[in-house]
Jmol script that loads the backbone (N, CA, C; Angstrom):
load data "model"
ATOM      1  N   MET A   1      22.139 -34.091 161.161  1.00  0.00           N
ATOM      2  CA  MET A   1      21.864 -32.707 161.405  1.00  0.00           C
ATOM      3  C   MET A   1      20.451 -32.557 162.232  1.00  0.00           C
ATOM      4  N   GLU A   2      19.493 -33.399 161.756  1.00  0.00           N
ATOM      5  CA  GLU A   2      18.143 -33.426 162.369  1.00  0.00           C
ATOM      6  C   GLU A   2      18.129 -33.490 163.911  1.00  0.00           C
ATOM      7  N   ASN A   3      18.997 -34.340 164.414  1.00  0.00           N
ATOM      8  CA  ASN A   3      19.086 -34.425 165.775  1.00  0.00           C
ATOM      9  C   ASN A   3      19.747 -33.388 166.602  1.00  0.00           C
ATOM     10  N   PHE A   4      20.349 -32.256 166.117  1.00  0.00           N
ATOM     11  CA  PHE A   4      20.882 -31.384 166.749  1.00  0.00           C
ATOM     12  C   PHE A   4      19.956 -30.365 167.273  1.00  0.00           C
ATOM     13  N   ASN A   5      20.340 -29.927 168.373  1.00  0.00           N
ATOM     14  CA  ASN A   5      19.530 -28.769 169.025  1.00  0.00           C
ATOM     15  C   ASN A   5      20.147 -27.281 168.602  1.00  0.00           C
ATOM     16  N   TRP A   6      19.522 -26.751 167.685  1.00  0.00           N
ATOM     17  CA  TRP A   6      20.016 -25.489 167.179  1.00  0.00           C
ATOM     18  C   TRP A   6      19.771 -24.205 167.997  1.00  0.00           C
ATOM     19  N   THR A   7      18.795 -24.402 169.047  1.00  0.00           N
ATOM     20  CA  THR A   7      18.403 -23.270 169.911  1.00  0.00           C
ATOM     21  C   THR A   7      19.504 -22.567 170.551  1.00  0.00           C
ATOM     22  N   GLY A   8      20.430 -23.126 171.220  1.00  0.00           N
ATOM     23  CA  GLY A   8      21.632 -22.443 171.779  1.00  0.00           C
ATOM     24  C   GLY A   8      22.357 -21.894 170.890  1.00  0.00           C
ATOM     25  N   PRO A   9      23.092 -22.461 169.868  1.00  0.00           N
ATOM     26  CA  PRO A   9      23.779 -21.749 169.046  1.00  0.00           C
ATOM     27  C   PRO A   9      23.216 -20.844 168.162  1.00  0.00           C
ATOM     28  N   VAL A  10      21.962 -20.697 167.974  1.00  0.00           N
ATOM     29  CA  VAL A  10      21.452 -19.606 167.193  1.00  0.00           C
ATOM     30  C   VAL A  10      21.069 -18.478 168.150  1.00  0.00           C
ATOM     31  N   ILE A  11      20.608 -18.555 169.339  1.00  0.00           N
ATOM     32  CA  ILE A  11      20.729 -17.481 170.226  1.00  0.00           C
ATOM     33  C   ILE A  11      21.974 -16.954 170.717  1.00  0.00           C
ATOM     34  N   GLY A  12      22.982 -17.890 170.747  1.00  0.00           N
ATOM     35  CA  GLY A  12      24.489 -17.346 171.004  1.00  0.00           C
ATOM     36  C   GLY A  12      24.966 -16.584 170.010  1.00  0.00           C
ATOM     37  N   LEU A  13      24.718 -17.032 168.694  1.00  0.00           N
ATOM     38  CA  LEU A  13      25.050 -16.192 167.466  1.00  0.00           C
ATOM     39  C   LEU A  13      24.577 -14.803 167.519  1.00  0.00           C
ATOM     40  N   THR A  14      23.113 -14.793 167.780  1.00  0.00           N
ATOM     41  CA  THR A  14      22.263 -13.625 167.753  1.00  0.00           C
ATOM     42  C   THR A  14      22.834 -12.459 168.792  1.00  0.00           C
ATOM     43  N   THR A  15      23.129 -13.304 170.013  1.00  0.00           N
ATOM     44  CA  THR A  15      23.685 -12.480 171.027  1.00  0.00           C
ATOM     45  C   THR A  15      24.927 -11.758 170.653  1.00  0.00           C
ATOM     46  N   PHE A  16      25.883 -12.557 170.094  1.00  0.00           N
ATOM     47  CA  PHE A  16      27.134 -12.068 169.700  1.00  0.00           C
ATOM     48  C   PHE A  16      26.876 -10.961 168.625  1.00  0.00           C
ATOM     49  N   LEU A  17      25.952 -11.032 167.704  1.00  0.00           N
ATOM     50  CA  LEU A  17      25.694  -9.883 166.899  1.00  0.00           C
ATOM     51  C   LEU A  17      25.159  -8.554 167.435  1.00  0.00           C
ATOM     52  N   ILE A  18      24.008  -8.783 168.368  1.00  0.00           N
ATOM     53  CA  ILE A  18      23.577  -7.736 169.057  1.00  0.00           C
ATOM     54  C   ILE A  18      24.450  -7.005 169.977  1.00  0.00           C
ATOM     55  N   ILE A  19      25.575  -7.707 170.644  1.00  0.00           N
ATOM     56  CA  ILE A  19      26.441  -7.034 171.368  1.00  0.00           C
ATOM     57  C   ILE A  19      27.396  -6.420 170.364  1.00  0.00           C
ATOM     58  N   GLY A  20      27.823  -6.751 169.329  1.00  0.00           N
ATOM     59  CA  GLY A  20      28.586  -6.358 168.256  1.00  0.00           C
ATOM     60  C   GLY A  20      27.906  -4.786 167.654  1.00  0.00           C
ATOM     61  N   LEU A  21      26.657  -4.880 167.672  1.00  0.00           N
ATOM     62  CA  LEU A  21      25.730  -3.876 167.178  1.00  0.00           C
ATOM     63  C   LEU A  21      25.695  -2.794 168.116  1.00  0.00           C
ATOM     64  N   PHE A  22      25.640  -2.914 169.561  1.00  0.00           N
ATOM     65  CA  PHE A  22      25.629  -1.965 170.718  1.00  0.00           C
ATOM     66  C   PHE A  22      26.863  -1.353 170.819  1.00  0.00           C
ATOM     67  N   HIS A  23      27.895  -1.949 170.515  1.00  0.00           N
ATOM     68  CA  HIS A  23      29.277  -1.262 170.651  1.00  0.00           C
ATOM     69  C   HIS A  23      29.341   0.013 169.759  1.00  0.00           C
ATOM     70  N   PRO A  24      29.135   0.129 168.559  1.00  0.00           N
ATOM     71  CA  PRO A  24      29.162   1.545 167.812  1.00  0.00           C
ATOM     72  C   PRO A  24      28.005   2.312 168.261  1.00  0.00           C
ATOM     73  N   LEU A  25      26.882   1.753 168.758  1.00  0.00           N
ATOM     74  CA  LEU A  25      25.711   2.595 169.228  1.00  0.00           C
ATOM     75  C   LEU A  25      26.332   3.493 170.357  1.00  0.00           C
ATOM     76  N   VAL A  26      26.957   2.790 171.245  1.00  0.00           N
ATOM     77  CA  VAL A  26      27.372   3.717 172.435  1.00  0.00           C
ATOM     78  C   VAL A  26      28.428   4.700 172.068  1.00  0.00           C
ATOM     79  N   ILE A  27      29.204   4.443 171.300  1.00  0.00           N
ATOM     80  CA  ILE A  27      30.229   5.281 170.810  1.00  0.00           C
ATOM     81  C   ILE A  27      29.512   6.583 170.053  1.00  0.00           C
ATOM     82  N   LYS A  28      28.712   6.105 168.923  1.00  0.00           N
ATOM     83  CA  LYS A  28      28.111   7.188 168.360  1.00  0.00           C
ATOM     84  C   LYS A  28      26.979   8.122 168.944  1.00  0.00           C
ATOM     85  N   GLY A  29      26.604   7.275 169.934  1.00  0.00           N
ATOM     86  CA  GLY A  29      25.395   7.889 170.731  1.00  0.00           C
ATOM     87  C   GLY A  29      25.929   8.800 171.864  1.00  0.00           C
ATOM     88  N   GLU A  30      27.235   8.471 172.380  1.00  0.00           N
ATOM     89  CA  GLU A  30      27.751   9.500 173.361  1.00  0.00           C
ATOM     90  C   GLU A  30      28.421  10.576 172.481  1.00  0.00           C
ATOM     91  N   TYR A  31      28.883  10.283 171.057  1.00  0.00           N
ATOM     92  CA  TYR A  31      29.567  11.442 170.408  1.00  0.00           C
ATOM     93  C   TYR A  31      28.439  12.574 170.205  1.00  0.00           C
ATOM     94  N   TYR A  32      27.142  12.120 169.496  1.00  0.00           N
ATOM     95  CA  TYR A  32      26.194  12.990 169.304  1.00  0.00           C
ATOM     96  C   TYR A  32      25.339  13.671 170.357  1.00  0.00           C
ATOM     97  N   PHE A  33      24.875  12.834 171.412  1.00  0.00           N
ATOM     98  CA  PHE A  33      23.945  13.003 172.301  1.00  0.00           C
ATOM     99  C   PHE A  33      24.702  13.303 173.817  1.00  0.00           C
ATOM    100  N   GLY A  34      25.784  12.750 173.970  1.00  0.00           N
ATOM    101  CA  GLY A  34      26.264  12.706 175.184  1.00  0.00           C
ATOM    102  C   GLY A  34      25.539  11.842 176.307  1.00  0.00           C
ATOM    103  N   GLN A  35      25.644  12.074 177.590  1.00  0.00           N
ATOM    104  CA  GLN A  35      24.830  11.325 178.482  1.00  0.00           C
ATOM    105  C   GLN A  35      23.380  11.065 178.195  1.00  0.00           C
ATOM    106  N   LYS A  36      22.896  11.987 177.489  1.00  0.00           N
ATOM    107  CA  LYS A  36      21.360  12.063 177.217  1.00  0.00           C
ATOM    108  C   LYS A  36      20.828  10.730 176.517  1.00  0.00           C
ATOM    109  N   VAL A  37      21.900  10.173 175.717  1.00  0.00           N
ATOM    110  CA  VAL A  37      21.543   8.833 175.070  1.00  0.00           C
ATOM    111  C   VAL A  37      21.006   7.734 176.069  1.00  0.00           C
ATOM    112  N   ASN A  38      21.424   7.916 177.206  1.00  0.00           N
ATOM    113  CA  ASN A  38      21.250   7.014 178.208  1.00  0.00           C
ATOM    114  C   ASN A  38      19.616   6.810 178.504  1.00  0.00           C
ATOM    115  N   TYR A  39      18.703   7.875 178.247  1.00  0.00           N
ATOM    116  CA  TYR A  39      17.436   7.722 178.173  1.00  0.00           C
ATOM    117  C   TYR A  39      16.913   6.713 177.177  1.00  0.00           C
ATOM    118  N   ALA A  40      17.407   6.869 176.074  1.00  0.00           N
ATOM    119  CA  ALA A  40      17.215   6.078 174.874  1.00  0.00           C
ATOM    120  C   ALA A  40      17.499   4.549 175.249  1.00  0.00           C
ATOM    121  N   PHE A  41      18.572   4.426 175.821  1.00  0.00           N
ATOM    122  CA  PHE A  41      19.056   2.901 176.170  1.00  0.00           C
ATOM    123  C   PHE A  41      18.117   2.451 177.216  1.00  0.00           C
ATOM    124  N   LEU A  42      17.557   3.372 178.118  1.00  0.00           N
ATOM    125  CA  LEU A  42      16.948   2.813 179.204  1.00  0.00           C
ATOM    126  C   LEU A  42      15.343   2.309 178.721  1.00  0.00           C
ATOM    127  N   THR A  43      14.922   3.409 177.727  1.00  0.00           N
ATOM    128  CA  THR A  43      13.492   2.911 177.118  1.00  0.00           C
ATOM    129  C   THR A  43      13.570   1.896 176.325  1.00  0.00           C
ATOM    130  N   VAL A  44      14.535   1.626 175.504  1.00  0.00           N
ATOM    131  CA  VAL A  44      14.661   0.283 174.671  1.00  0.00           C
ATOM    132  C   VAL A  44      14.917  -0.785 175.606  1.00  0.00           C
ATOM    133  N   GLY A  45      15.548  -0.525 176.644  1.00  0.00           N
ATOM    134  CA  GLY A  45      15.750  -1.874 177.617  1.00  0.00           C
ATOM    135  C   GLY A  45      14.570  -2.241 178.303  1.00  0.00           C
ATOM    136  N   ILE A  46      13.723  -1.473 178.812  1.00  0.00           N
ATOM    137  CA  ILE A  46      12.540  -1.613 179.496  1.00  0.00           C
ATOM    138  C   ILE A  46      11.458  -2.091 178.385  1.00  0.00           C
ATOM    139  N   ALA A  47      11.330  -1.716 177.246  1.00  0.00           N
ATOM    140  CA  ALA A  47      10.381  -2.109 176.296  1.00  0.00           C
ATOM    141  C   ALA A  47      10.807  -3.556 175.952  1.00  0.00           C
ATOM    142  N   ALA A  48      12.162  -3.755 175.477  1.00  0.00           N
ATOM    143  CA  ALA A  48      12.531  -5.158 175.237  1.00  0.00           C
ATOM    144  C   ALA A  48      12.409  -6.089 176.134  1.00  0.00           C
ATOM    145  N   LEU A  49      12.633  -5.842 177.416  1.00  0.00           N
ATOM    146  CA  LEU A  49      12.635  -6.820 178.303  1.00  0.00           C
ATOM    147  C   LEU A  49      11.191  -7.007 178.850  1.00  0.00           C
ATOM    148  N   ALA A  50      10.342  -6.168 178.556  1.00  0.00           N
ATOM    149  CA  ALA A  50       8.721  -6.280 178.905  1.00  0.00           C
ATOM    150  C   ALA A  50       8.239  -7.043 177.747  1.00  0.00           C
ATOM    151  N   GLY A  51       8.726  -6.838 176.607  1.00  0.00           N
ATOM    152  CA  GLY A  51       8.290  -7.772 175.310  1.00  0.00           C
ATOM    153  C   GLY A  51       8.776  -9.070 175.706  1.00  0.00           C
ATOM    154  N   ALA A  52       9.922  -9.253 176.180  1.00  0.00           N
ATOM    155  CA  ALA A  52      10.396 -10.840 176.206  1.00  0.00           C
ATOM    156  C   ALA A  52       9.437 -11.649 177.322  1.00  0.00           C
ATOM    157  N   PHE A  53       8.873 -10.942 178.087  1.00  0.00           N
ATOM    158  CA  PHE A  53       7.908 -11.648 178.926  1.00  0.00           C
ATOM    159  C   PHE A  53       6.627 -12.106 178.283  1.00  0.00           C
ATOM    160  N   PHE A  54       6.312 -11.353 177.110  1.00  0.00           N
ATOM    161  CA  PHE A  54       5.003 -11.759 176.384  1.00  0.00           C
ATOM    162  C   PHE A  54       5.194 -12.530 175.235  1.00  0.00           C
ATOM    163  N   CYS A  55       6.385 -13.000 174.897  1.00  0.00           N
ATOM    164  CA  CYS A  55       6.628 -13.717 173.657  1.00  0.00           C
ATOM    165  C   CYS A  55       6.298 -15.110 174.108  1.00  0.00           C
ATOM    166  N   GLU A  56       5.579 -15.749 173.207  1.00  0.00           N
ATOM    167  CA  GLU A  56       5.634 -17.276 173.194  1.00  0.00           C
ATOM    168  C   GLU A  56       6.646 -18.096 172.876  1.00  0.00           C
ATOM    169  N   GLY A  57       7.525 -17.589 171.781  1.00  0.00           N
ATOM    170  CA  GLY A  57       8.613 -18.253 171.361  1.00  0.00           C
ATOM    171  C   GLY A  57       9.785 -18.216 171.984  1.00  0.00           C
ATOM    172  N   VAL A  58      10.668 -19.147 172.184  1.00  0.00           N
ATOM    173  CA  VAL A  58      11.723 -19.057 172.885  1.00  0.00           C
ATOM    174  C   VAL A  58      12.824 -18.291 172.219  1.00  0.00           C
ATOM    175  N   TYR A  59      12.811 -18.258 170.870  1.00  0.00           N
ATOM    176  CA  TYR A  59      13.813 -17.410 170.127  1.00  0.00           C
ATOM    177  C   TYR A  59      13.594 -15.920 170.532  1.00  0.00           C
ATOM    178  N   ALA A  60      12.251 -15.541 170.235  1.00  0.00           N
ATOM    179  CA  ALA A  60      11.805 -14.037 170.264  1.00  0.00           C
ATOM    180  C   ALA A  60      12.238 -13.558 171.609  1.00  0.00           C
ATOM    181  N   SER A  61      11.697 -14.320 172.498  1.00  0.00           N
ATOM    182  CA  SER A  61      11.928 -14.093 173.991  1.00  0.00           C
ATOM    183  C   SER A  61      13.442 -13.805 174.434  1.00  0.00           C
ATOM    184  N   ALA A  62      14.180 -14.690 174.060  1.00  0.00           N
ATOM    185  CA  ALA A  62      15.612 -14.660 174.239  1.00  0.00           C
ATOM    186  C   ALA A  62      16.122 -13.410 173.839  1.00  0.00           C
ATOM    187  N   ILE A  63      15.826 -13.135 172.496  1.00  0.00           N
ATOM    188  CA  ILE A  63      16.496 -12.107 171.700  1.00  0.00           C
ATOM    189  C   ILE A  63      16.021 -10.749 172.302  1.00  0.00           C
ATOM    190  N   LEU A  64      14.824 -10.553 172.540  1.00  0.00           N
ATOM    191  CA  LEU A  64      14.338  -9.365 173.251  1.00  0.00           C
ATOM    192  C   LEU A  64      15.122  -9.362 174.590  1.00  0.00           C
ATOM    193  N   ALA A  65      15.132 -10.191 175.108  1.00  0.00           N
ATOM    194  CA  ALA A  65      15.885 -10.262 176.702  1.00  0.00           C
ATOM    195  C   ALA A  65      17.328  -9.809 176.448  1.00  0.00           C
ATOM    196  N   VAL A  66      18.103 -10.254 175.364  1.00  0.00           N
ATOM    197  CA  VAL A  66      19.229 -10.003 175.210  1.00  0.00           C
ATOM    198  C   VAL A  66      19.386  -8.475 174.697  1.00  0.00           C
ATOM    199  N   ILE A  67      18.488  -7.929 173.803  1.00  0.00           N
ATOM    200  CA  ILE A  67      18.513  -6.463 173.511  1.00  0.00           C
ATOM    201  C   ILE A  67      18.083  -5.688 174.605  1.00  0.00           C
ATOM    202  N   GLY A  68      17.264  -6.203 175.575  1.00  0.00           N
ATOM    203  CA  GLY A  68      16.960  -5.536 177.031  1.00  0.00           C
ATOM    204  C   GLY A  68      18.146  -5.156 177.913  1.00  0.00           C
ATOM    205  N   PHE A  69      18.886  -6.183 178.070  1.00  0.00           N
ATOM    206  CA  PHE A  69      19.966  -6.131 178.858  1.00  0.00           C
ATOM    207  C   PHE A  69      21.115  -5.606 178.174  1.00  0.00           C
ATOM    208  N   SER A  70      21.364  -5.800 177.115  1.00  0.00           N
ATOM    209  CA  SER A  70      22.458  -5.095 176.267  1.00  0.00           C
ATOM    210  C   SER A  70      22.125  -3.456 176.205  1.00  0.00           C
ATOM    211  N   SER A  71      20.831  -3.105 176.315  1.00  0.00           N
ATOM    212  CA  SER A  71      20.930  -1.845 176.594  1.00  0.00           C
ATOM    213  C   SER A  71      20.903  -1.313 177.961  1.00  0.00           C
ATOM    214  N   PHE A  72      20.603  -1.973 178.917  1.00  0.00           N
ATOM    215  CA  PHE A  72      20.940  -1.652 180.103  1.00  0.00           C
ATOM    216  C   PHE A  72      22.467  -1.527 180.466  1.00  0.00           C
ATOM    217  N   TRP A  73      23.093  -2.399 179.784  1.00  0.00           N
ATOM    218  CA  TRP A  73      24.573  -2.395 179.971  1.00  0.00           C
ATOM    219  C   TRP A  73      25.236  -1.267 179.244  1.00  0.00           C
ATOM    220  N   SER A  74      24.655  -0.825 178.115  1.00  0.00           N
ATOM    221  CA  SER A  74      25.251   0.244 177.464  1.00  0.00           C
ATOM    222  C   SER A  74      25.117   1.597 178.311  1.00  0.00           C
ATOM    223  N   ILE A  75      24.218   1.575 179.166  1.00  0.00           N
ATOM    224  CA  ILE A  75      24.155   2.885 180.056  1.00  0.00           C
ATOM    225  C   ILE A  75      25.286   2.987 180.584  1.00  0.00           C
ATOM    226  N   LEU A  76      25.841   2.003 181.275  1.00  0.00           N
ATOM    227  CA  LEU A  76      27.359   2.100 181.935  1.00  0.00           C
ATOM    228  C   LEU A  76      28.283   2.245 180.818  1.00  0.00           C
ATOM    229  N   GLU A  77      28.268   1.630 179.790  1.00  0.00           N
ATOM    230  CA  GLU A  77      29.312   2.073 178.753  1.00  0.00           C
ATOM    231  C   GLU A  77      29.282   3.471 178.316  1.00  0.00           C
ATOM    232  N   VAL A  78      28.163   4.068 178.163  1.00  0.00           N
ATOM    233  CA  VAL A  78      28.304   5.439 177.978  1.00  0.00           C
ATOM    234  C   VAL A  78      28.993   6.207 178.784  1.00  0.00           C
ATOM    235  N   ARG A  79      28.993   5.921 180.021  1.00  0.00           N
ATOM    236  CA  ARG A  79      29.696   6.579 181.149  1.00  0.00           C
ATOM    237  C   ARG A  79      31.263   6.191 180.955  1.00  0.00           C
ATOM    238  N   GLU A  80      31.660   4.974 180.572  1.00  0.00           N
ATOM    239  CA  GLU A  80      32.924   4.628 180.375  1.00  0.00           C
ATOM    240  C   GLU A  80      33.466   5.424 179.050  1.00  0.00           C
ATOM    241  N   GLN A  81      32.443   5.439 178.048  1.00  0.00           N
ATOM    242  CA  GLN A  81      33.145   6.152 176.844  1.00  0.00           C
ATOM    243  C   GLN A  81      33.267   7.740 177.140  1.00  0.00           C
ATOM    244  N   ARG A  82      32.478   8.345 177.943  1.00  0.00           N
ATOM    245  CA  ARG A  82      32.774   9.609 178.442  1.00  0.00           C
ATOM    246  C   ARG A  82      34.033   9.714 178.796  1.00  0.00           C
ATOM    247  N   GLU A  83      34.661   8.878 179.761  1.00  0.00           N
ATOM    248  CA  GLU A  83      36.021   8.835 180.241  1.00  0.00           C
ATOM    249  C   GLU A  83      36.888   8.554 179.361  1.00  0.00           C
ATOM    250  N   ARG A  84      36.631   7.845 178.233  1.00  0.00           N
ATOM    251  CA  ARG A  84      37.619   7.322 177.141  1.00  0.00           C
ATOM    252  C   ARG A  84      37.734   8.734 176.250  1.00  0.00           C
ATOM    253  N   VAL A  85      36.654   9.434 176.221  1.00  0.00           N
ATOM    254  CA  VAL A  85      37.010  10.782 175.266  1.00  0.00           C
ATOM    255  C   VAL A  85      37.695  11.678 176.043  1.00  0.00           C
ATOM    256  N   ARG A  86      37.408  11.719 177.327  1.00  0.00           N
ATOM    257  CA  ARG A  86      38.192  12.546 178.305  1.00  0.00           C
ATOM    258  C   ARG A  86      39.546  12.293 178.363  1.00  0.00           C
ATOM    259  N   LYS A  87      40.099  11.025 178.124  1.00  0.00           N
ATOM    260  CA  LYS A  87      41.394  10.577 178.155  1.00  0.00           C
ATOM    261  C   LYS A  87      42.102  10.988 176.721  1.00  0.00           C
ATOM    262  N   GLY A  88      41.131  11.315 175.728  1.00  0.00           N
ATOM    263  CA  GLY A  88      41.662  11.524 174.385  1.00  0.00           C
ATOM    264  C   GLY A  88      41.704  10.158 173.507  1.00  0.00           C
ATOM    265  N   TRP A  89      41.157   8.994 174.140  1.00  0.00           N
ATOM    266  CA  TRP A  89      41.274   7.647 173.336  1.00  0.00           C
ATOM    267  C   TRP A  89      40.251   8.043 172.151  1.00  0.00           C
ATOM    268  N   PHE A  90      39.105   8.519 172.154  1.00  0.00           N
ATOM    269  CA  PHE A  90      37.997   8.929 171.241  1.00  0.00           C
ATOM    270  C   PHE A  90      37.938  10.316 171.116  1.00  0.00           C
ATOM    271  N   PRO A  91      37.507  10.744 170.101  1.00  0.00           N
ATOM    272  CA  PRO A  91      37.355  12.156 169.527  1.00  0.00           C
ATOM    273  C   PRO A  91      35.974  12.741 170.185  1.00  0.00           C
ATOM    274  N   ALA A  92      36.316  13.951 170.760  1.00  0.00           N
ATOM    275  CA  ALA A  92      34.927  14.707 171.319  1.00  0.00           C
ATOM    276  C   ALA A  92      34.208  15.154 170.057  1.00  0.00           C
ATOM    277  N   ASN A  93      33.136  15.536 170.426  1.00  0.00           N
ATOM    278  CA  ASN A  93      32.244  16.174 169.331  1.00  0.00           C
ATOM    279  C   ASN A  93      32.489  17.686 169.312  1.00  0.00           C
ATOM    280  N   PRO A  94      33.107  18.445 168.571  1.00  0.00           N
ATOM    281  CA  PRO A  94      33.317  19.710 168.662  1.00  0.00           C
ATOM    282  C   PRO A  94      32.168  20.691 168.450  1.00  0.00           C
ATOM    283  N   LYS A  95      30.999  20.143 168.013  1.00  0.00           N
ATOM    284  CA  LYS A  95      29.882  20.887 167.799  1.00  0.00           C
ATOM    285  C   LYS A  95      28.916  20.787 168.968  1.00  0.00           C
ATOM    286  N   ARG A  96      29.314  19.991 169.779  1.00  0.00           N
ATOM    287  CA  ARG A  96      28.316  19.756 171.113  1.00  0.00           C
ATOM    288  C   ARG A  96      29.219  20.813 172.143  1.00  0.00           C
ATOM    289  N   LYS A  97      28.496  21.602 172.441  1.00  0.00           N
ATOM    290  CA  LYS A  97      29.062  22.640 173.611  1.00  0.00           C
ATOM    291  C   LYS A  97      29.251  22.117 174.999  1.00  0.00           C
ATOM    292  N   ASN A  98      28.091  21.780 175.552  1.00  0.00           N
ATOM    293  CA  ASN A  98      28.170  21.148 177.002  1.00  0.00           C
ATOM    294  C   ASN A  98      28.435  19.738 176.799  1.00  0.00           C
ATOM    295  N   ARG A  99      29.632  19.481 177.853  1.00  0.00           N
ATOM    296  CA  ARG A  99      30.002  17.926 177.758  1.00  0.00           C
ATOM    297  C   ARG A  99      29.465  17.148 178.818  1.00  0.00           C
ATOM    298  N   ASP A 100      28.134  17.630 179.427  1.00  0.00           N
ATOM    299  CA  ASP A 100      27.604  16.684 180.372  1.00  0.00           C
ATOM    300  C   ASP A 100      28.513  16.788 181.631  1.00  0.00           C
TER     301      ASP A 100
END
end "model"
wireframe off; spacefill off
backbone 0.3
color backbone group
């Protein structure tokens, strides 16, 4: 086991978990905040990607980059989520008056 390179599998597993975390964040974010949640995803994406450039370790840099690009991808997914809500596939938030 000591001859195995664990870098790839660890980064791959962490990427899988991060993507799994962002899926409900998109759904809940669109439900409670609408398209305005995109500003949060943009801010987190920029901050995480900037942090990735300054990390010395490959694990931390890779994980921050994955978080950054997952945040950017989530901006597109929020738009798709709005369409899924419009089609009735997901519930709309009745407390939110303006639907962006």
